[in-house]
C-alpha atoms as one frame of an Amber mdcrd trajectory, in Angstrom:
protein
  21.603  10.711  -1.653  20.142   7.207   0.286  17.591   6.781  -3.292  19.415
   5.168  -6.250  17.885   7.470  -8.150  20.076  10.102  -7.110  22.895   8.626
  -6.684  22.689   7.696 -10.540  21.412  10.801 -11.201  24.917  12.390  -9.476
  27.078  10.080 -11.092  25.532  11.497 -14.841  26.650  14.789 -13.316  29.985
  14.282 -12.006  31.227  12.675 -15.173  30.063  15.505 -17.661  31.283  18.499
 -15.029  34.709  16.069 -15.165  35.037  15.805 -18.665  34.619  19.639 -18.656
  36.828  20.115 -16.015  34.045  21.008 -13.170  34.514  19.670  -9.554  31.491
  19.102  -7.604  30.510  19.931  -4.300  27.342  17.779  -3.302  25.035  18.629
  -0.526  21.715  16.330   0.418  19.147  18.393   1.840  16.907  15.600   2.933
  13.347  17.637   1.886  14.460  20.352   4.582  13.854  24.012   3.485  16.222
  25.344   6.266  18.543  22.629   5.249  18.551  23.560   1.701  18.950  27.749
   2.069  21.950  27.194   4.666  23.652  24.860   2.015  22.746  27.462  -0.608
  24.123  30.103   1.063  27.497  28.212   1.857  27.574  27.832  -1.987  27.004
  31.339  -2.676  29.902  32.449  -0.035  32.135  29.585  -1.687  31.359  31.150
  -5.030  30.399  28.448  -6.953  29.712  29.185 -10.910  26.762  27.392 -11.017
  24.305  25.966  -8.980  22.249  22.301  -9.687  19.129  21.964  -7.120  16.312
  18.944  -7.257  14.463  21.502  -4.927  12.127  20.706  -1.854   8.562  20.815
  -2.096   8.397  23.697  -0.028  10.643  26.065  -2.809   6.920  26.616  -4.278
   6.275  28.281  -0.990   9.700  30.470  -1.139  11.498  33.326  -3.374  14.720
  31.764  -2.431  16.046  30.307  -5.986  14.934  33.639  -7.632  17.080  35.617
  -4.864  20.225  33.577  -6.117  19.589  34.206  -9.382  19.132  37.970  -9.208
  22.331  37.395  -7.758  24.426  36.331 -10.329  24.656  32.843  -9.819  23.108
  30.429 -12.732  20.245  27.939 -11.872  19.414  25.016 -12.752  16.134  22.638
 -11.948  16.678  19.135 -12.047  13.964  16.759 -12.067  11.307  18.597 -10.000
   9.860  22.091 -11.457   9.208  24.869  -9.350   5.971  26.873 -10.090   5.620
  30.937 -11.108   9.725  30.929 -11.441  11.320  30.630 -14.769  14.892  29.015
 -14.645  16.521  26.012 -17.260  14.810  22.822 -16.002  15.861  18.839 -17.367
  13.142  16.343 -15.877  11.694  13.662 -16.939   7.721  13.323 -18.402   6.118
  11.926 -15.491   2.592  11.972 -16.655   3.172   9.954 -19.707   5.277   7.700
 -17.806   2.462   6.965 -15.089   0.320   7.072 -18.226   2.205   4.513 -19.615
   2.328   2.305 -16.333  -1.324   2.105 -16.070  -2.267   2.415 -19.103  -0.556
  -1.639 -19.679  -2.043  -2.537 -16.134  -5.383  -2.273 -18.284  -4.018  -3.577
 -21.370  -3.660  -7.064 -19.669  -7.652  -6.896 -18.389  -7.020  -4.955 -14.747
  -9.462  -2.946 -13.799  -9.171  -2.817  -9.937  -6.188  -0.830  -9.727  -4.136
   1.208  -7.164  -1.766   3.926  -6.512   0.702   4.619  -4.432   1.086   8.233
  -4.857   3.824  10.776  -4.118   3.379  14.317  -2.128   1.091  16.754  -4.736
   3.632  19.243  -4.007   6.236  18.120  -6.200   5.762  18.257  -9.239   7.039
  14.517 -10.075   4.252  13.382  -7.634   1.577  15.971  -9.029   2.817  14.433
 -12.118   2.325  10.807 -11.726  -0.962  11.200  -9.764  -2.216  12.948 -13.057
  -0.753  10.022 -15.583  -2.529   7.630 -13.465  -5.948   9.354 -13.198  -6.079
   9.796 -17.209  -5.012   6.099 -17.980  -8.046   5.089 -15.416 -10.339   7.835
 -16.917  -9.447   7.325 -20.580 -10.246   3.580 -19.889 -13.812   4.387 -18.191
 -12.678   2.640 -14.973 -14.028   3.534 -11.758 -11.130   4.908  -9.190 -11.752
   3.786  -5.770 -10.772   5.914  -3.432  -9.491   3.790  -0.793  -7.258   2.362
  -3.782  -5.842   5.802  -3.872  -3.078   6.293  -1.087  -0.539   9.234  -0.727
   2.586   9.522   0.924   6.653  11.063   0.428   8.278   8.950  -1.736  10.007
   6.985   1.287  10.539   3.542   1.647   8.586   3.341   5.108   5.358   5.615
   3.532   5.878   2.467   0.572   5.975   0.122   3.137   2.757   1.303   5.749
   0.773   2.476   2.661   0.892  -0.850   1.225  -0.068  -2.597   4.420  -3.069
  -0.156   4.795  -3.889  -1.104   1.051  -3.547  -4.823   1.248  -6.066  -5.034
   4.538  -8.907  -3.707   3.074 -11.991  -6.315   2.121 -11.851  -5.502  -1.521
  -7.980  -4.783  -2.282  -6.547  -3.959  -5.698  -5.981  -6.641  -8.379  -2.890
  -3.930  -9.373  -0.977  -1.979  -8.247   1.154   0.937  -9.512   3.917   2.761
  -7.172   5.218   6.374  -7.673   8.804   5.780  -7.091  11.907   3.071  -6.130
  12.025   3.544  -2.424   8.217   3.385  -1.599   8.030  -0.051  -4.513  11.469
  -1.464  -1.941   8.662  -0.596   1.005   6.007  -2.248  -0.872   7.647  -5.321
  -1.563   8.368  -5.853   2.039   4.854  -5.140   3.289   3.298  -7.942   0.142
   6.236 -10.081   1.674   5.477 -10.569   4.771   1.862 -11.325   4.619   2.630
 -14.223   2.010   0.485 -12.460  -0.989   1.780 -13.730  -4.277   2.757 -11.610
  -7.559   1.315 -11.036  -9.997  -1.472 -13.621  -8.836  -2.999 -11.835  -5.763
  -1.692  -8.514  -6.838   0.244  -7.086  -9.967   2.629  -4.658  -9.577   4.076
  -1.772 -11.624   6.828   0.763 -10.157   8.264   4.108 -11.393  12.234   3.807
 -11.552  14.168   0.603 -12.091  16.116  -0.785  -9.080  19.519  -2.594  -9.826
  17.523  -5.834  -7.890  14.834  -5.615 -10.046  15.882  -8.712 -12.310  16.653
 -10.546  -9.253  13.563 -10.872  -7.634  11.719 -13.812  -7.374   9.407 -12.752
  -9.423  11.317  -9.630 -11.559   9.465  -5.983 -11.769   7.623  -4.561 -14.617
   8.998  -0.908 -14.397   8.876   2.965 -16.090  12.493   3.553 -16.274  13.743
   7.158 -16.097  16.956   8.135 -18.114  18.803   8.868 -14.856  22.655   9.144
 -15.816  21.541  11.400 -18.914  19.298  13.420 -16.489  22.672  14.502 -14.673
  24.650  15.024 -17.804  22.083  17.100 -19.478  21.871  19.427 -16.290  25.484
  20.049 -17.022  25.005  21.037 -20.202  22.494  23.150 -19.515  24.275  24.826
 -16.936  27.629  25.356 -19.015  24.850  26.733 -21.313  23.858  29.604 -18.791
  27.420  30.036 -18.033  28.850  30.853 -21.348  25.490  32.935 -22.399  24.027
  34.264 -19.117  21.447  35.592 -21.256  20.213  32.901 -23.408  16.549  32.113
 -23.611  15.021  29.593 -20.603  15.542  26.050 -21.692  13.471  23.240 -20.121
  14.331  19.395 -21.421  11.707  16.557 -20.962  12.987  12.981 -21.226  10.949
  10.259 -21.954  10.895   7.089 -19.637  10.465   3.797 -20.796   8.319   1.081
 -19.791  10.529  -2.419 -18.809   7.795  -5.694 -19.113   9.084  -8.172 -17.065
   6.875 -10.760 -14.803   5.517  -8.382 -11.871   2.618  -6.788 -13.705   0.681
 -10.670 -14.925   1.643 -10.336 -18.793   3.137 -13.771 -18.648   0.485 -15.154
 -17.079  -2.275 -12.825 -18.931  -0.957 -14.423 -22.264  -0.664 -17.928 -21.237
  -4.714 -17.182 -19.837  -5.680 -15.596 -23.446  -4.007 -18.730 -25.324  -5.237
 -21.638 -23.946
């Protein structure tokens, strides 16, 4: 819940639920499968009408959600998709968002583009990595393995991975970062080394952050419709409550590229004009 992404999503859930005379019980599982199991059983004992879940990556290896659906409790998956199971879901097009971010950097003339990728066991991490690879391969650009680092979508990982990549003999010209917490960690590591954005390294982050426009160099991002995602999750749940045997529905929301200064677009355009 410390992630600004989930804070915004939960607000969307609460607004839509309140409008439909439903009340929310919020459980923060912190990527812990046992904690998630405990909360699921608690919610079942409390006889909740339905459950919206952003599952931990361990859920791909668990039949816990299937057990709850079989017990008659409607479940909607939000943001993350669990493979091998069929549930109502709402998520964004992570592949297209990452592809758009990487393609934008390529179009600005960068050739050595790195990525701070997420956990590939999560659908979000896997999709964003695939989008990056797709753009690089389409442009026939080599992918330097030293420029591809994997973490767990945390600020600490963003900080440590960025420190690692900046210490390379040949660091990337540009960096695509897979989520907002990782971006915040990356900014800290870059600031500590007095590296200029975008003159020394260009940045594009996945997720907008509240301070993005207040930074010394405003941040270029792939923005997600977080509030809408929460509202759609409630809509799917209410639909399932009303019509338990309705066909499974999967909603994929579009992301938006917001161009600011960190990607170097202003500098590149000036160089082109002169």
